[in-house]
C-alpha positions, -999 to +999 in steps of 0.1 A: -722+192-554-711+189-518-710+217-493-683+221-466-709+209-441-717+178-463-680+169-464-676+174-427-706+152-419-692+126-442-659+127-424-677+123-391-696+093-404-663+077-414-652+077-377-686+065-365-697+098-350-735+102-353-734+140-351-749+160-379-734+195-378-752+224-395-725+250-398-688+255-394-686+292-404-694+300-377-695+267-358-730+256-347-718+253-311-709+216-311-675+203-305-676+185-339-683+217-357-655+235-339-630+208-349-642+208-385-637+245-387-602+240-374-592+211-396-613+214-428-591+242-445-560+223-436-573+190-450-587+207-481-554+224-491-534+192-483-557+172-506-554+198-533-516+197-529-513+160-531-520+157-568-519+179-599-557+180-602-570+191-635-600+210-619-576+230-597-549+236-623-543+272-633-519+289-657-507+325-655-481+347-671-461+357-640-453+393-630-415+399-628-400+417-599-379+447-609-351+442-584-321+420-591-329+383-587-312+362-560-278+349-567-277+321-593-310+331-610-317+355-639-353+364-630-378+362-602-415+365-601-444+370-577-471+343-574-509+348-577-531+351-546-546+316-551-512+299-554-509+267-535-483+245-552-462+251-583-464+223-609-443+237-638-428+269-652-426+272-690-412+297-715-439+319-730-437+303-765-434+267-753-451+240-733-418+225-723-409+229-686-378+249-676-359+252-644-375+270-615-374+272-577-399+283-551-386+304-523-399+326-495-388+362-494-389+385-464-405+413-485-422+397-514-435+365-498-435+334-520-415+340-552-406+319-582-370+319-595-365+311-631-342+314-661-367+326-687-388+357-691-416+359-699-425+328-679-458+310-674-466+293-641-487+262-640-499+257-605-525+242-582-549+268-569-564+269-534-601+265-541-625+274-513-657+268-532-665+231-525-691+230-553-662+230-577-649+197-563-655+165-584-673+137-565-642+115-563-622+144-548-649+150-522-647+113-511-609+115-508-610+148-489-636+134-465-613+106-455-584+129-450-605+152-428-617+121-409-580+113-402-577+147-386-609+144-366-604+107-355-582+111-325-597+143-310-631+128-312-626+091-306-592+090-288-585+058-307-552+057-326-564+027-347-593+048-361-569+075-372-546+049-388-576+033-407-589+066-420-554+076-431-551+044-451-585+049-467-575+084-477-545+070-496-567+045-514-594+071-522-568+096-533-555+071-559-590+064-572-597+101-575-565+107-593-574+080-619-608+097-625-591+131-628-565+117-653-592+104-675-604+140-681-574+146-704-557+127-733-522+140-742-509+108-758-492+113-791-488+151-787-452+161-795-439+190-774-408+209-784-376+206-763-366+239-749-329+247-754-321+276-731-290+284-750-309+291-782-344+301-769-354+337-774-386+351-758-410+366-784-402+401-773-365+396-782-373+377-814-394+407-825-364+429-823-340+406-842 
């Protein structure tokens, strides 16, 4: 299990910086720690967003807003506090994805627009506890963080380019490892026909 500091020191090693920071919250007083505090959360959420990671996948029955949904949509919902990226919206009784749209609202913040209610959101959560990160994800994240640290520390554009390329490579390897944690082959999922589908609450009344 890697700590935030471990990931930051690995990123610094990727760019050839010999520093060994001891803390980023708060920073230990070094320039490297201050830069890591600035860029680590950005790199972490970016890396989480780049793939539908199994370890970061969450499902939740969304809370519907009572006001009339924006034009063109039947329902709208709030998102959970840990919401980072939407992956799918499904009807309550099905695993088949249905139409949805993510928007920003002046009062309600990020909202999900959909055509079914109840609706379940499948999303990637923003995970702050680095002990939950698989080893392959840690490696990929460290290279992405290194790409953010490269120019401020080394002032070398080529180092930034190299670390960015390594991130793409390590991201692909981590995605393969993550994909191997599930096997959905041969599972038949029903097709959702929105013209005939009735949520369970309605079916119970008919």
